[in-house]
C-alpha positions, 0 to 999 in steps of 0.5 A: 724674565728678560734676564732669564731669556738673555742668560739662556741665549748666552749659555746656548752660545757659550762653548762647552765647558767640559769634555767627556772622560775617557773610559779609563778615567771614568773607571778610576776618577770616581773612586778618588778620595784624596791624594798627596805629593810628599817627600816620603822616601828621598827629597832628591827623587821628587815627591812620592804620590799617595792616592786614596781610592774607594775599594772596588771589592769591599764596601766601606773601605779605601785602598792606598797606592803610593808611586814614584815621581813621574819627573824623577822616574821614567817609567814611574814605579808603584811603591805600594798597593794596600787594599782596605787600609782604612774605613771609608763610609758612605756618609759625611764624617766617614771619609779618610784623608791624607796629611803630611807630618812635620817630620815627613811621614805620611799620615792616613786619617780616618774617622766615623763621626757622622752617626752613632753613640761613639764617634771615633778618629784614627791616625796611621803614621807611615814612614820609610825606614830601612828601605821599606814602607812601615807602619810607624805609629797608631792613634785611636780616639773616641768619646761617648755622646751619652756622657761625654766620656773620652778615650785616646791611645797613641802607640809608636810602633817602631819604639814600642812607647805608648800612652793612653788616657781614658775617663768615664763619668757617671750620669752626673758630670760633676760627680766622681769619675767611674773610671780613669786611666792615664798611663804610659809604657813600652811594649816590644817594638815591631816592624810592620810592613805597610802592605800588611795592614788593613782597617780590621788589624787589631789595635795594639794591646795597650789600646785594646785593653784600656778600651775594653775596661772603658767600655765596661763602665758605660751606662 
């Protein structure tokens, strides 16, 4: 009890450790999911800042804002505002995040691994090409918790190259596979502006076609 009383005295005497947020900060900061400083466009102009915000309009969605380096550009310029670009659920295992690829592209990761029979993860690769921010790549992976079946599809949007791997086992994991697909190919390359994408945009056809087949063999 003596130690508790001493702690109470010290806390009462200590200066305030935090201050109130301004009205503008209080409106924006609670929406912040993740941010990343990345040399996405030109390293000579400082790093661009990518920010993920919880959507104000759509539940379970996130917005992406990219703006220039404040040290290189005064005033800063907004390079992109993309509404509802990724899933952003209310539970653990449902929040998106940002990463930098080794080649300098921006990776927008999203997932739903918190609940349900089929957890999934998705990667959007965002690159600066021909003076525009584009969707350069798409990866989607999922598995079935019921029988440990797996699916993964990766598409290079800019070149059209794709690869897919999918397996569906039966009730006996040691038995023969009910379904298997391991293919590569090429589709028509596309130029998809970053601002034209949202999280309901359909998967590229090689992914959606194989995923449909994979589901047809589900127990």
